[in-house]
N, C-alpha and C positions, 0 to 999 in steps of 0.2 A: 319258214313262216316269217321270222323276224327280218329276213333278207327282203321279202316281198314288201313288207311294210316299209323298209327303209327305201326301197326304189320308189315306192309310191310317194313318199314324202319329198324325195328329191325331185320327182316329176312335178309335184305340186308346187315346190318352191320355184322351180324354173318357169313354170307357167304363170306364177304370180308375180314374177319379177317385172318391174316397170321397163318401158322401152329405153328410157334414158341410161339405166344401168347396162343394158344389152349394148347400147351404142358406145358407151364408155369402154366396155370390155373389148369390143371390136377395135376400137381406136388404139387401146393399149397393145393388142395384138399386132396391129399393123405398125405401130412405133418400134416395137421389138424387132420385127422383120426388116423395117427400114434401117434400123441401127446395125443389125448383123449385115445387111447388104452393103452399107456404107463402109463398115469395117473391113469387108472382104475386097472392096474396091481399091483400097489403099495398098501400096507396095509391101508394107509390113504385114498385110493380111493375106494377100494372094501369092506371094513368093513362097512362104513356108508351105502353103497349101499345095502349090505345084510341086514342090520337092517331095512332099510326102506321097502324092499321087504317083510321080515318077518312080519312087522307091517301091511302092506297091506293085506297079506294073513290072518293074525289073524282077522283083521276087516271084511274081506269078509266072513269067515267061522263062525264068532261068531254072525253074523246077526245084526251087529251095523249099517250097511247102511240101513237096513230096518227100524230100529227104528228112524234113523235120517230122512229118507224120509217121514215117515208117522207121525212124531211127531206134526207137524202144524195141519194136518187134525184130528188127534186124540184129541188135545187139543180143537179144534173148535167144534167137536162133543160132548164133555163132558161139554162144556159150561164153560170153565175155565175163571176166572176173570183176569188172567194175559195175557199180550200180548203174543200170541202164537208164533210170529215170534222171539221174544227175548228168549223165553224159548226154542225154538227148537235149539238155538245156544248153 
């Protein structure tokens, strides 16, 4: 019941908001997006991004995730004397 009243009050506040406030929020969102875009267009922004993407692609196609996923199960099945969870890390 209280949740329904809270939703109604939020809807009422958003409907009563003046158009200038909505426009300001829209501009603020665009300025953040423009800032992030400008940041990624610089070499110090896109080079690390490309390196990380290449690392993820390499890990995906090399099968490393499968090894990490099943390492605990494998060590439990073979009866290892070491802690499986620590070895899996």
